[in-house]
Every structure is written in structure tokens, then in C-alpha cells.
TORMAR-297276 format. One record per residue (C-alpha): residue in one letter; x, y, z. Coordinates in Angstrom, 3 decimals. Each point is the difference from the previous one (the first is absolute). Example, Ala and Ser with C-alpha at 12.3 -4.5 7.8 and 13.67 -1.06 7.14 Angstrom:
NODE,r,x,y,z
NODE,A,12.300,-4.500,7.800;
NODE,S,1.370,3.440,-0.660;
***
This chain:
NODE,r,x,y,z
NODE,M,5.524,-15.349,11.495;
NODE,T,0.131,-1.771,-3.473;
NODE,V,1.310,2.612,-2.654;
NODE,R,-1.432,-0.353,-3.586;
NODE,L,2.533,0.049,-2.511;
NODE,A,-1.985,0.859,-3.184;
NODE,P,-0.115,3.683,0.050;
NODE,H,-1.440,0.718,-3.494;
NODE,A,-3.247,1.681,-0.849;
NODE,P,-3.004,-2.424,0.257;
NODE,I,-1.224,-1.731,-2.838;
NODE,G,-3.763,-0.616,-0.711;
NODE,S,-2.497,2.676,-0.309;
NODE,A,-1.264,2.752,2.232;
NODE,V,-2.734,2.165,0.340;
NODE,T,0.535,3.693,-0.185;
NODE,T,-1.940,2.799,0.314;
NODE,G,2.365,3.019,-1.684;
NODE,E,-0.526,1.625,3.340;
NODE,A,2.696,2.222,1.730;
NODE,D,1.953,-1.487,3.338;
NODE,L,0.818,2.244,2.688;
NODE,W,3.220,-1.196,1.022;
NODE,C,0.822,-0.437,-3.787;
NODE,T,-1.196,4.010,-0.335;
NODE,Y,2.377,0.965,2.705;
NODE,A,2.715,-2.041,-0.922;
NODE,A,-0.258,1.417,-3.519;
NODE,V,-0.101,3.527,0.752;
NODE,R,2.787,-0.153,3.002;
NODE,T,2.053,-1.511,-2.597;
NODE,A,-0.423,2.873,-2.503;
NODE,S,0.638,2.571,2.780;
NODE,W,3.063,-1.629,0.825;
NODE,L,1.298,0.009,-3.488;
NODE,D,-1.372,3.659,-0.401;
NODE,R,-2.422,-0.747,-2.658;
NODE,T,-3.421,0.084,1.413;
NODE,A,-1.006,2.377,-2.732;
NODE,D,0.279,-2.668,-2.454;
NODE,L,-2.524,-2.430,1.550;
NODE,P,-3.023,-0.400,-1.695;
NODE,G,-3.465,0.982,1.181;
NODE,H,0.567,2.480,3.104;
NODE,A,-3.364,1.062,0.115;
NODE,A,-1.661,-3.612,0.193;
NODE,T,2.690,-1.177,2.387;
NODE,L,-0.905,2.951,2.053;
NODE,D,-3.546,-1.005,-0.180;
NODE,Y,0.672,-3.507,0.921;
NODE,L,2.200,0.781,2.800;
NODE,G,-2.858,2.546,1.644;
NODE,G,-2.233,-2.631,-0.880;
NODE,R,1.251,-2.237,3.139;
NODE,R,-0.692,2.739,2.351;
NODE,N,-2.683,-0.831,3.004;
NODE,T,-1.959,2.440,1.595;
NODE,D,1.955,-0.686,3.155;
NODE,G,2.952,1.795,-1.507;
NODE,G,1.748,-3.426,-0.632;
NODE,Y,0.891,-1.838,-3.759;
NODE,A,-1.160,-3.541,-0.568;
NODE,W,1.346,-2.594,-2.244;
NODE,S,-2.910,0.201,-2.049;
NODE,K,-3.483,2.056,0.280;
NODE,G,-2.250,-1.207,2.590;
NODE,M,2.934,-1.704,2.251;
NODE,A,1.091,0.958,3.080;
NODE,S,2.636,2.976,0.583;
NODE,D,3.561,-1.363,0.633;
NODE,A,3.342,1.396,0.671;
NODE,W,1.325,-1.770,-2.893;
NODE,A,-2.281,1.447,-2.671;
NODE,T,-0.040,3.464,1.437;
NODE,F,4.046,0.201,-0.257;
NODE,Y,-0.007,-1.081,-3.530;
NODE,C,-3.001,2.045,-1.333;
NODE,T,1.287,3.320,2.252;
NODE,Q,3.760,-0.678,-1.568;
NODE,A,-0.903,-0.823,-3.293;
NODE,M,-2.148,3.286,-0.360;
NODE,A,2.638,2.009,1.606;
NODE,E,2.594,-1.527,-2.591;
NODE,L,-2.115,1.042,-2.931;
NODE,G,-0.106,3.661,1.701;
NODE,A,-3.589,-0.025,0.905;
NODE,E,-1.690,1.365,3.482;
NODE,I,-1.312,-2.390,1.825;
NODE,P,-3.573,0.623,1.072;
NODE,K,-1.490,0.711,3.426;
NODE,L,3.179,-1.052,1.520;
NODE,G,-1.168,0.924,3.570;
NODE,T,-2.115,-2.833,-0.041;
NODE,T,2.676,-2.422,-1.233;
NODE,L,2.286,1.177,3.263;
NODE,D,-3.250,-0.278,2.044;
NODE,W,-0.380,-3.824,-1.334;
NODE,L,3.694,-0.442,0.518;
NODE,R,-0.186,0.944,3.432;
NODE,R,-2.554,-2.724,0.651;
NODE,T,2.449,-2.835,-1.023;
NODE,W,2.503,0.854,2.483;
NODE,S,-0.017,-2.561,2.823;
NODE,G,1.783,2.162,2.591;
NODE,T,3.336,-1.740,-0.713;
NODE,A,0.100,-0.059,-4.141;
NODE,Y,-2.443,-0.013,-2.738;
NODE,A,-2.399,-2.922,-1.016;
NODE,M,-1.342,-0.803,-3.703;
NODE,L,-3.457,1.406,1.222;
NODE,P,-1.617,1.100,3.233;
NODE,G,-0.372,-2.798,2.811;
NODE,Q,2.534,-2.214,-1.432;
NODE,A,3.680,-0.659,1.597;
NODE,P,2.769,1.997,-1.341;
NODE,D,2.599,-1.549,-2.672;
NODE,V,3.009,1.379,-1.659;
NODE,W,-1.675,0.087,-3.557;
NODE,A,-2.635,2.499,1.323;
NODE,T,1.968,1.843,2.157;
NODE,H,2.737,0.630,-2.882;
NODE,F,-2.979,1.137,-2.331;
NODE,S,-1.919,1.816,2.707;
NODE,V,3.201,2.115,1.330;
NODE,R,1.096,0.721,-3.835;
NODE,T,-3.445,1.320,-0.761;
NODE,M,-0.312,2.033,3.231;
NODE,V,3.702,1.675,-0.320;
NODE,E,-0.019,-0.039,-3.969;
NODE,V,-3.482,0.870,-0.723;
NODE,C,-1.819,1.679,2.844;
NODE,R,3.361,1.134,1.353;
NODE,E,-0.809,-0.735,3.584;
NODE,A,1.990,-1.924,2.801;
NODE,P,-1.397,-3.248,1.227;
NODE,P,-1.616,0.469,3.594;
NODE,D,2.656,-1.561,1.975;
NODE,P,3.331,0.401,-1.520;
NODE,D,1.596,-1.645,2.977;
NODE,R,-2.447,-3.089,0.371;
NODE,L,0.415,-0.845,-3.797;
NODE,V,3.582,0.103,0.151;
NODE,S,-0.151,-2.714,3.053;
NODE,W,-2.317,-1.960,-1.957;
NODE,L,2.213,0.080,-3.200;
NODE,R,3.054,-0.898,2.406;
NODE,A,-2.133,-3.107,1.155;
NODE,L,0.089,-1.007,-3.790;
NODE,Q,3.503,-1.078,0.219;
NODE,A,0.435,-3.759,0.281;
NODE,P,2.830,-2.199,1.788;
NODE,D,1.368,-0.659,-3.482;
NODE,G,0.513,3.862,-0.778;
NODE,G,-3.006,0.368,-2.458;
NODE,L,-3.107,1.455,0.540;
NODE,G,-3.332,-1.932,0.220;
NODE,W,-3.449,1.135,-1.227;
NODE,S,-0.927,0.836,3.656;
NODE,P,1.682,-0.240,3.555;
NODE,E,-2.112,-3.356,0.527;
NODE,H,1.404,-1.272,-3.207;
NODE,A,3.399,1.269,0.919;
NODE,G,0.055,-2.496,3.260;
NODE,T,-0.495,-3.066,-2.686;
NODE,M,2.974,0.862,-2.234;
NODE,A,-2.305,0.908,-2.692;
NODE,S,2.431,2.798,-1.827;
NODE,D,-0.536,0.918,-3.729;
NODE,V,1.791,2.594,-2.299;
NODE,R,-3.499,1.608,-0.477;
NODE,A,-0.791,0.785,3.730;
NODE,C,3.856,1.275,0.197;
NODE,F,-0.595,2.362,-2.911;
NODE,Y,-3.508,1.031,1.429;
NODE,G,1.366,0.397,3.450;
NODE,V,2.816,2.128,-1.205;
NODE,M,-2.001,2.210,-2.398;
NODE,S,-2.745,0.591,3.179;
NODE,W,3.150,1.440,1.848;
NODE,R,1.611,1.879,-2.927;
NODE,A,-3.535,1.746,-0.235;
NODE,L,-0.407,0.538,3.261;
NODE,R,3.401,1.941,0.374;
NODE,A,-1.289,2.434,-2.675;
NODE,V,-2.552,1.501,2.664;
NODE,E,1.972,-1.140,3.015;
NODE,P,3.620,0.613,-1.099;
NODE,D,1.213,-0.983,3.633;
NODE,A,-1.792,-3.765,0.092;
NODE,P,2.592,-2.423,1.273;
NODE,F,1.034,-2.616,-2.328;
NODE,P,-2.258,-3.031,1.169;
NODE,W,2.338,-3.562,-0.729;
NODE,D,3.370,-1.214,0.521;
NODE,R,1.366,1.234,-3.673;
NODE,P,2.722,-2.366,-0.363;
NODE,A,-1.898,-3.082,0.542;
NODE,L,-3.071,1.254,-2.507;
NODE,V,2.756,0.728,-2.606;
NODE,R,1.757,-2.966,0.363;
NODE,W,-3.719,-2.172,0.224;
NODE,L,-0.930,1.955,-3.398;
NODE,R,3.434,-1.016,-1.708;
NODE,E,-0.500,-3.444,0.832;
NODE,Q,-3.345,-0.121,-2.086;
NODE,Q,2.342,0.357,-3.343;
NODE,Q,0.190,-3.208,-1.627;
NODE,A,2.854,-1.180,-1.918;
NODE,E,-1.258,1.323,-3.382;
NODE,G,-0.446,3.212,1.367;
NODE,G,-3.097,0.782,0.572;
NODE,F,-2.145,-0.298,3.301;
NODE,R,-2.215,-2.274,1.789;
NODE,F,-3.037,1.141,2.380;
NODE,G,1.824,-2.039,2.745;
NODE,P,1.245,-3.454,0.892;
NODE,S,-3.376,-1.713,-0.627;
NODE,A,0.287,1.181,-3.704;
NODE,D,2.646,-1.279,-1.902;
NODE,T,-0.523,1.669,-3.772;
NODE,P,1.138,3.486,-0.221;
NODE,C,-2.540,2.608,-1.651;
NODE,M,0.022,3.375,-1.281;
NODE,W,-2.503,1.172,2.911;
NODE,A,2.091,-1.414,2.939;
NODE,T,3.263,1.820,-1.699;
NODE,Y,-1.984,3.029,-0.260;
NODE,R,-0.805,0.370,3.901;
NODE,A,3.299,-1.465,1.076;
NODE,T,1.862,2.508,-2.162;
NODE,A,-2.325,2.999,0.954;
NODE,A,0.296,-0.937,3.248;
NODE,L,3.730,-0.195,0.122;
NODE,E,0.323,3.280,-1.574;
NODE,T,-1.887,1.313,2.372;
NODE,L,2.159,-1.092,3.015;
NODE,G,3.188,1.140,-1.996;
NODE,S,1.158,-3.297,-1.128;
NODE,A,-0.272,-1.905,-3.012;
NODE,P,0.104,-3.889,-1.065;
NODE,A,3.036,-1.830,0.716;
NODE,E,0.137,-0.723,-3.892;
NODE,R,-0.923,3.103,-1.469;
NODE,Q,1.055,-0.694,-3.629;
NODE,R,-1.334,-3.581,0.363;
NODE,C,-3.470,1.656,0.933;
NODE,L,0.044,2.427,-2.972;
NODE,D,1.066,-2.870,-2.236;
NODE,W,-3.068,-1.962,1.144;
NODE,I,-2.280,2.777,-0.609;
NODE,L,1.064,0.644,-3.719;
NODE,D,-0.009,-3.703,-0.287;
NODE,R,-3.777,0.156,0.424;
NODE,R,-0.552,2.354,-2.836;
NODE,T,-2.098,-1.529,-2.917;
NODE,P,0.728,0.670,-3.815;
NODE,D,-1.841,3.274,-0.374;
NODE,G,1.985,1.269,3.074;
NODE,A,-2.660,-0.201,2.935;
NODE,F,0.276,-2.329,3.173;
NODE,V,-1.379,-3.373,1.285;
NODE,R,-0.073,-0.755,3.854;
NODE,W,1.742,-3.865,-0.443;
NODE,A,2.675,-1.644,-1.707;
NODE,G,-1.902,-1.977,-3.289;
NODE,Y,-3.580,2.400,0.804;
NODE,D,-1.276,0.682,-3.465;
NODE,V,-2.072,3.360,0.853;
NODE,A,1.266,3.412,0.582;
NODE,D,-2.626,1.014,1.998;
NODE,V,-0.451,3.566,2.064;
NODE,W,1.491,-1.006,3.446;
NODE,A,3.109,-1.559,-1.655;
NODE,S,0.781,3.325,-1.587;
NODE,F,-1.033,1.860,2.966;
NODE,C,2.253,-2.117,2.050;
NODE,A,2.652,0.203,-2.047;
NODE,I,0.375,3.924,-0.642;
NODE,G,-0.289,-0.073,3.751;
NODE,S,2.780,-2.239,0.885;
NODE,L,2.157,1.900,-2.196;
NODE,R,-0.706,3.203,0.925;
NODE,A,0.705,-1.188,3.483;
NODE,L,3.241,-1.726,-1.301;
NODE,G,1.390,3.619,-1.526;
NODE,A,-0.414,-1.651,-3.120;
NODE,D,-0.819,1.705,-3.330;
NODE,T,-3.629,-0.063,-0.634;
NODE,G,-0.517,2.386,-3.077;
NODE,S,0.931,-2.772,-2.394;
NODE,H,-2.494,-1.779,1.196;
NODE,A,-2.775,2.466,-0.593;
NODE,G,-1.115,-0.444,-3.601;
NODE,P,-0.611,-3.736,0.311;
NODE,V,-1.765,0.045,3.207;
NODE,L,-2.040,3.070,-0.736;
NODE,H,-1.025,-2.022,-3.367;
NODE,R,-1.013,-2.806,1.744;
NODE,L,-2.181,1.856,2.560;
NODE,R,-1.735,1.694,-2.576;
NODE,E,-0.975,-3.148,-1.484;
NODE,L,-1.646,-0.875,3.467;
NODE,A,-2.025,3.142,0.117;
NODE,C,-4.026,-1.353,0.062;
NODE,P,-2.415,2.118,-2.422;
NODE,S,-1.637,1.414,3.045;
NODE,G,2.716,1.100,1.994;
NODE,G,2.756,-1.555,2.508;
NODE,F,2.140,-2.933,-0.758;
NODE,T,0.436,-3.743,0.247;
NODE,Y,2.385,-2.145,0.558;
NODE,R,0.368,-1.078,-3.902;
NODE,E,-1.500,0.674,-3.437;
NODE,P,-4.000,0.162,1.364;
NODE,E,-1.012,-2.450,-2.784;
NODE,H,2.121,-2.722,1.847;
NODE,A,-0.394,1.378,3.355;
NODE,G,-1.963,-2.678,1.800;
NODE,D,-0.457,-0.278,3.956;
NODE,A,-0.535,-2.834,2.155;
NODE,L,-3.410,1.123,1.225;
NODE,S,-1.854,0.731,-3.737;
NODE,T,1.866,-3.537,-0.967;
NODE,A,-1.635,-1.497,2.914;
NODE,A,-3.082,1.156,-0.034;
NODE,T,-0.475,-0.530,-3.687;
NODE,A,1.069,-3.493,0.649;
NODE,L,-2.572,-0.415,2.795;
NODE,L,-2.753,1.378,-2.070;
NODE,S,0.680,-2.369,-2.840;
NODE,P,-1.057,-3.763,-0.179;
NODE,G,2.560,-2.327,1.363;
NODE,D,0.368,-1.307,-4.067;
NODE,D,0.792,2.721,-1.114;
NODE,P,2.919,-0.378,-2.521;
NODE,R,1.511,3.372,1.315;
NODE,Q,0.214,-1.431,3.567;
NODE,H,3.481,-1.464,-0.109;
NODE,E,1.045,3.080,-1.517;
NODE,W,-1.087,2.130,3.218;
NODE,R,0.787,-2.596,2.132;
NODE,T,3.661,-0.099,-1.498;
NODE,W,0.222,3.462,-0.015;
NODE,L,-0.772,0.688,3.793;
NODE,A,2.265,-3.126,0.725;
NODE,G,2.708,2.402,-1.528;
NODE,C,-0.725,2.890,2.062;
NODE,R,1.973,-2.293,2.850;
NODE,L,3.303,1.743,-0.528;
NODE,P,3.598,-0.146,2.061;
NODE,N,0.583,0.428,3.563;
NODE,E,-4.104,-0.138,1.121;
NODE,G,-2.231,-2.836,-0.290;
NODE,G,-3.431,2.083,-0.613;
NODE,V,-1.248,1.210,-3.079;
NODE,M,0.379,3.379,-1.611;
NODE,Y,-2.680,2.533,-0.613;
NODE,M,2.407,0.728,-2.951;
NODE,P,2.771,-1.676,-0.984;
NODE,A,3.575,1.210,1.120;
NODE,R,-2.154,1.721,3.125;
NODE,G,-0.095,-1.355,3.430;
NODE,S,-1.961,-2.882,1.112;
NODE,E,-3.486,0.902,1.779;
NODE,V,-2.234,-2.302,1.923;
NODE,R,-3.532,0.875,-1.599;
NODE,C,1.539,-0.472,-3.728;
NODE,T,1.184,-3.486,1.227;
NODE,L,-3.356,-0.943,1.265;
NODE,W,-1.866,1.003,-3.069;
NODE,A,2.852,-2.105,-2.128;
NODE,I,-0.317,-2.779,2.262;
NODE,A,-3.729,0.102,-0.419;
NODE,A,0.303,0.216,-3.610;
NODE,G,1.943,-3.115,-0.758;
NODE,A,3.347,1.272,0.370;
NODE,A,1.676,-2.929,1.669;
NODE,V,-1.560,-2.011,-2.504;
NODE,A,2.928,1.206,-2.279;
NODE,D,2.781,0.043,2.696;
NODE,P,-0.079,-3.497,2.240;
NODE,A,2.724,1.916,2.075;
NODE,A,-2.210,2.696,0.780;
NODE,P,-1.793,-1.289,2.989;
NODE,R,3.157,-0.513,2.274;
NODE,E,1.818,2.952,-1.176;
NODE,I,-3.067,2.080,0.768;
NODE,A,-0.430,-1.169,3.623;
NODE,D,3.921,0.426,0.365;
NODE,W,-0.814,3.640,-1.320;
NODE,L,-2.957,0.249,2.459;
NODE,A,2.042,-0.846,2.821;
NODE,M,2.549,2.436,-0.667;
NODE,L,-2.749,2.611,-0.524;
NODE,Q,-1.649,-0.367,3.638;
NODE,N,0.407,3.044,1.927;
NODE,P,1.413,-0.057,3.792;
NODE,D,-3.319,1.086,0.890;
NODE,G,-1.467,-3.319,-1.699;
NODE,G,-1.593,1.816,-2.958;
NODE,F,0.529,0.565,-3.352;
NODE,G,0.494,3.437,-2.305;
NODE,Y,-0.793,0.192,-3.865;
NODE,W,3.989,-0.717,-0.044;
NODE,E,3.030,-0.661,1.526;
NODE,G,0.793,2.354,3.012;
NODE,R,-3.801,2.173,-0.387;
NODE,G,-1.837,-0.010,3.020;
NODE,S,-2.582,-2.632,0.969;
NODE,D,-3.698,0.235,-1.349;
NODE,L,-2.821,-2.157,0.241;
NODE,V,-0.574,-0.050,-4.184;
NODE,S,3.465,-1.338,-0.285;
NODE,T,0.015,-2.304,2.919;
NODE,A,-3.019,-1.752,-1.250;
NODE,A,1.161,-0.067,-3.548;
NODE,A,3.526,-1.720,1.411;
NODE,V,-2.449,-2.641,2.058;
NODE,E,-2.441,-0.423,-3.005;
NODE,T,3.033,-0.807,-2.559;
NODE,L,1.146,-2.868,2.517;
NODE,R,-3.264,-1.524,-0.436;
NODE,L,-0.168,0.453,-3.563;
NODE,L,3.381,-1.878,0.054;
NODE,G,-1.481,-2.629,2.416;
NODE,I,2.558,0.556,2.576;
NODE,P,-0.549,0.407,3.389;
NODE,V,0.345,3.786,1.778;
NODE,A,1.816,-1.809,3.047;
NODE,E,2.454,-1.569,-2.001;
NODE,V,1.320,3.017,-1.821;
NODE,L,-0.928,3.170,2.821;
NODE,S,0.292,0.564,3.510;
NODE,A,-3.957,-0.587,0.568;
NODE,E,0.174,1.700,3.694;
NODE,R,1.537,2.996,-1.616;
NODE,L,-2.565,0.266,-2.839;
NODE,A,-2.895,-0.238,2.480;
NODE,E,1.688,2.580,2.394;
NODE,F,-0.146,2.650,-2.857;
NODE,V,-3.356,-1.140,-1.440;
NODE,L,-1.562,0.324,3.572;
NODE,G,2.375,3.165,0.727;
NODE,C,-2.393,1.651,-3.104;
NODE,R,-3.044,-0.536,2.282;
NODE,D,-1.934,2.527,2.494;
NODE,E,-3.392,-0.085,1.320;
NODE,Q,-1.792,0.884,-3.214;
NODE,G,1.708,-2.190,-2.395;
NODE,Y,3.312,-0.804,-1.986;
NODE,R,1.899,2.942,-1.824;
NODE,H,2.368,-0.139,-3.047;
NODE,V,2.963,1.120,2.103;
NODE,P,0.081,0.023,3.747;
NODE,G,-0.735,3.546,0.149;
NODE,A,-2.878,0.394,-2.407;
NODE,L,-3.588,0.255,-0.174;
NODE,P,-2.010,-3.758,-0.068;
NODE,T,-1.269,-1.037,-3.225;
NODE,L,-1.770,-2.953,-1.141;
NODE,R,2.939,-1.241,-2.254;
NODE,A,2.518,-0.045,2.502;
NODE,G,-2.309,-2.081,2.154;
NODE,L,-0.787,-2.332,-2.943;
NODE,Q,3.829,-0.317,-0.354;
NODE,A,0.242,-0.677,3.581;
NODE,S,-2.043,-2.390,0.180;
NODE,R,1.041,-2.198,-3.106;
NODE,V,4.001,0.216,1.867;
NODE,L,-1.375,-0.983,3.214;
NODE,E,-1.937,-2.705,-1.573;
NODE,Q,3.249,-1.597,-1.528;
NODE,L,1.136,0.112,3.325;
NODE,G,-3.077,-2.013,1.501;
NODE,R,-0.624,3.207,2.311;
NODE,T,-3.854,1.108,-1.457;
NODE,A,-2.149,1.358,2.181;
NODE,P,-3.816,-1.570,-0.481;
NODE,G,-2.139,2.762,-0.920;
NODE,E,2.271,2.888,-0.615;
NODE,L,0.177,-0.142,-3.842;
NODE,A,-3.751,-0.015,-0.006;
NODE,G,-0.413,3.138,2.047;
NODE,L,2.610,1.606,-1.978;
NODE,L,-2.004,-0.637,-3.321;
NODE,D,-3.080,1.057,1.569;
NODE,R,1.166,3.600,0.778;
NODE,H,1.304,0.788,-3.281;
NODE,R,-2.373,-1.900,-2.011;
NODE,V,-1.698,2.213,-2.738;
NODE,R,-3.929,-0.159,0.187;
NODE,S,-0.221,0.318,-3.608;
NODE,G,2.784,-2.548,-0.711;
NODE,G,3.833,0.092,0.659;
NODE,F,2.011,0.495,2.694;
NODE,A,1.770,3.616,1.218;
NODE,N,3.593,0.300,1.362;
NODE,E,-1.045,2.691,2.565;
NODE,G,-3.555,0.394,0.889;
NODE,S,-2.658,-2.002,-1.949;
NODE,R,-1.069,2.562,-2.551;
NODE,M,2.848,0.309,-3.108;
NODE,P,0.137,-3.989,-0.835;
NODE,D,3.378,-0.272,-2.199;
NODE,L,1.103,-3.373,-1.661;
NODE,L,3.258,-0.399,1.659;
NODE,S,-1.854,-0.535,3.462;
NODE,T,-2.786,-1.787,-1.646;
NODE,Y,2.204,-2.266,-1.681;
NODE,E,2.234,-0.470,3.557;
NODE,A,-3.309,-0.534,1.816;
NODE,V,-1.329,-2.966,-2.233;
NODE,V,3.634,-1.598,0.040;
NODE,T,-0.185,0.116,4.095;
NODE,A,-3.619,-0.869,0.288;
NODE,D,0.653,-3.407,-2.553;
NODE,R,3.201,-0.524,2.313;
NODE,Q,-1.970,-0.125,3.449;
NODE,R,-3.032,-1.750,-1.925;
NODE,L,-2.148,2.834,0.752;
NODE,P,-2.851,0.391,-2.650;
NODE,V,0.173,2.848,-2.634;
NODE,D,-3.391,2.054,-1.557;
NODE,F,1.066,-0.970,-3.429;
NODE,T,-3.310,1.893,-1.387;
NODE,R,1.320,3.252,1.774;
NODE,L,3.421,-0.520,-1.269;
NODE,N,-1.187,-0.358,-3.665;
NODE,V,-2.031,3.255,0.575;
NODE,F,3.319,1.404,1.242;
NODE,L,1.919,-0.898,-2.856;
NODE,D,-2.521,1.287,-2.511;
NODE,R,0.270,3.192,1.487;
NODE,L,3.839,-0.216,-0.689;
NODE,T,-0.489,-0.631,-3.553;
NODE,R,1.833,2.691,-2.935;
NODE,P,-0.269,-0.226,-3.772;
NODE,D,4.187,-0.078,0.439;
NODE,G,-0.312,-2.465,3.210;
NODE,T,-0.732,-0.239,3.698;
NODE,G,0.153,3.065,2.211;
NODE,W,1.843,-0.270,3.599;
NODE,T,-2.873,1.885,1.391;
NODE,P,-4.176,0.189,-1.251;
NODE,L,1.142,3.929,-0.148;
NODE,A,3.169,-0.820,-2.434;
NODE,P,-0.908,1.905,-3.273;
NODE,T,2.296,-2.730,-2.151;
NODE,G,1.333,-3.321,0.550;
NODE,G,3.162,-0.766,2.186;
NODE,G,2.389,-2.111,-2.148;
NODE,V,0.736,-3.146,-0.290;
NODE,L,0.124,-0.895,3.746;
NODE,A,-3.379,1.343,0.555;
NODE,D,-1.327,-1.958,-2.820;
NODE,C,1.770,-3.012,1.801;
NODE,L,-1.341,0.012,2.920;
NODE,G,-3.571,0.803,-0.876;
NODE,A,0.340,-3.117,-2.625;
NODE,L,1.349,-2.402,2.822;
NODE,L,-3.030,1.391,2.439;
NODE,R,-2.480,-0.751,-3.306;
NODE,E,1.271,-3.472,-0.267;
NODE,R,0.061,-0.590,3.565;
NODE,S,-3.702,1.169,0.378;
NODE,A,-0.889,-2.524,-3.105;
NODE,G,1.434,-2.728,1.510;
NODE,R,3.085,-0.323,-2.374;
NODE,R,2.409,0.636,2.729;
NODE,A,0.034,-1.176,3.942;
NODE,D,3.142,1.577,0.872;
NODE,L,1.485,3.417,-0.732;
NODE,P,3.383,0.887,0.706;
NODE,A,0.172,2.696,2.600;
NODE,L,1.377,2.757,-2.162;
NODE,T,0.935,3.252,1.765;
NODE,L,1.004,3.574,-1.252;
NODE,S,-0.738,2.526,2.762;
***
């Protein structure tokens, strides 16, 4: 893929919410813990409230309130609470939820999804380090981990990825740390891989400058890859071939105030750069004490007043979803559009062609869709081809897409990838394996309908997402969409994701978009009644029962539906969230 060679922070203007982010909060707490300085972090009680507020009734944790539980969020929330010395609430139900994500060989990100090494790492560590339990079948888990090794010696995201030579230092880290956690409860668990080959492949990812890259398809060394590589090598009883050069590279990433940045040339010291730098120094056996003061000072600057942390100063911490939603909400001739689009375009940084949720993070397929819908490609003529190349690399062996590279496939992400290509004017078959794409979508279907992931329950939104993907593949089933909409249409207006009683904004938005695509009539009178029921003093609610507005994303979807109802928009972008 084309590598972007301008790793500076985005220019232009972003929309900020001042709210904490889960990944940032975990990174801040974990970094302080490594430095033995968690007591120096501000707002312990508020941060614990923030983390606990992501707990769902099923025992798992979600990225934000109202979203489904997944292994990623469950690991970060429980680990951060433990690092802060808190008791994990109702740990038994969390353990029960984790057991439901066990596929029989490894762990999936959520129940019913295919397993991947991200989820396996998160869940094995949560099981062992938080719940003090062993995985259900350690022997089968070791066999699954063994199958991650690719012919080049590295590890892939799944056994299927390993067959395509898709090794990545992140996958190596997650696989090795899964094995290390398993050994804590199963000390006789055998080492799964050809150790010399794995060490050799990891060492080969060190670049002449001293830092590490993700793998052969990435040309720019970064702090994230360097931490994953050095920590994996340490666990394997090894180290970089050029240890001192690696140390020098890390120390060269310090800013004048003593915090760290992710790439050479980047100009914002964010939370994950310091997290990765301190983690790398620890893995290399280097001193971290001299960095504790500057790093903790920077972490305190990233604390949010309501608890938790974000990636940089809260007043400057824009994100791609909020910025894209605001741009979509605003008139096309708003003079701020250029600034928003420029900032969104700047969230495409080295090694990955997609748009990052927050700058210097990993590219995510949903954020890429929202950014392109908001006009980010207008500010970056190189975007269409580079995003298409990135999506081609992102397609999983099963034909679907996950939120980010290596994550298991789901219909939300798969529909987002296809819609992104549609907005860019690039035919699906020109970029993706259309046959495998169709196989994944049809594999999410049973006699009752389509499911978000193959092992979940059928829902309206999954059916709508599948319908739009199949339409782009020329495989629309006449009459199927009309029947699906009828089953989920709420008499008082709107559509329900499950059954036909409680309508919600996400489902209604996708229903209108999909009906329009297949030229089915929309009852705008009832739609307006539904939208009126969502109106709150502070904005648009996600459901008629929501006591408050849902923020800028809900406001955006509500406003787009109003414009469609009034005839001011004929083609709504198929925006997805869950």
C-alpha cells in the first residue's frame, strides 16, 4: 500500500466533546502503574465511575454506554479498575460473559463471532489476571495459538490469516502474551511456536532508525509497533538485534517537556505514545524513573473533569466521529467545512490508509466511512485510492471486515467498508473479493434472518446491512427487504432493531436509507412523528424513552432524516455504528 509520509498532527479544526475515551483511560492508568505512580493521577473516584459505567447487565463492558459488550472493553475496564486498587463489581457475571465468547478453540470479541488474536489476548488475560480462572480447554487453545505462525515465522491475526502471510508485530505480541497468561494457570502448557523463527521475524521488523514497523507492508517505524515488538521479544527471552539503537530511537521521540510522540516529526505528545515508550523501556530493561515526572505531568494534562482521560488536552481532543457528524449536520457552504474536512483528512497517518478515530491511533472502518461521507476526500485527492488499497488489505479471509485490522468480521464493519467504496465511486469487485464477501454475508443468515455475527440473534440492522452489501454485489432478493421492514415497523412510527415494539434512531435511519436504495416507499408522516418523540431540550435522543439527547451523532442522524423527509436530501449515506 502507499505509505503516507507526513506524520504530523492534523491541521484544520476538529470537534471536541471534552469526554474521556476508554483506550486513553486504560493507557494513562497502565502507564502510571508501570511507573508506580497511580496515586499521582487525578480523579480516582470519577475515573472508577467512568469505567464502571461501561458495564452492561450481561457482565461484559462496552466502549461507551448503550453499546454491546466486547472483550476489548472488558479487558480495559477491569484491568484499569484493578490497577487503581478497586474491587471489580459482580465478577461472577463477567466470568459468565467471558465464557460465552469462547469458540471452542479460542476467544471471540463477542459471543458468536469468529475468534481472533486480539480477543484471545484480552479474554485470556481477563480470565487469568482478573477472574483467576483458566480457559475452558487449554490444550485446544495452545493448538489454536500454534496455528497462528505463518511461513515467514511471524504470527497472524488468526490461523486463516497466517495462511496468507499476514504477520504483524501486534499479532505476535497478543499471541505471546496470551501464552504467557495461560502459563500462569497452566505451567506445563507447551510453547506453541518455532521460537527461533518467531524471534528472527520480530527482529527483522526493526528499521535502520532503530524503531520497529508493524510488518513488511509498513515502512514507517512507530512507538506502538516498537512497544509490541520489544515486549514480545522480552517475553521470548530475547531483545532487538540493535538494542542501543532502539533505545536511542525511543529517547529521540521525546518532546521538550519530556513526554513522547509516536513518530518522527509528530508534534503532539499523546497518551498512547507515552504508554508505548514506557512499556518499551521496561521491556528493554532501561531506566524509567527519570521519565516518571514529565510523563505524569503530561498525563495529568489529559485528565477529563468528569473522570477518565483522553489522548491530549481535553479542549483540543477532537475525534473523527464527532467532527464528521458536525460537518454532516452543517450546511455545505458553512465556512468551517474546509477546516473540518482538512482535519479529518489529516487523521490518515502512516502505515494505514484509513481514518483514525483519534489521530495517532489505529485506522477504523466506521470512522473512515463517516469521514468520507463528511467530505474528507475533498481535502485529500490521494484518499480514494489509498483507502481502497487499505480496505483490500483489511478484508478478512472469511470475506468480511472487522472494526480494525485483524479483528473478527461483523456486518456493521462489512457494510461500512462497502459503503465507503460506494461513496468513493469505486466498484466493489475492483477492490475486494466479491465472492468471499458474499459468502460472509450469507453465512450470517439463518431461517429467521441476518445476524450481526454468525452466532448472534437476527436483528433488523443486520438484515439492512446485509441487504445493502448484497445490492452492491447485484444479488438483491426481491421482496425480502419489504418483509423485513414490515416485521420491525413500529405502529407509532420508526423501526425496532428487535421485534416491533421499541423503535430506535439507528435502526430507523438505516431502514430509511435501505428502503430508498431499493425504491421502497417511506411513510414520512410517521417518520416525523417518531422524530418528534426523540426531541429533547439538549438534542436528539436515541430512543423515545431516552431522558436526554444522545450527542452529536444522534443529532446528525436525526437531522439527516429530517432533511430527507423534507425533500432536501435524496440520497442519505448509509452510516453505521452498531
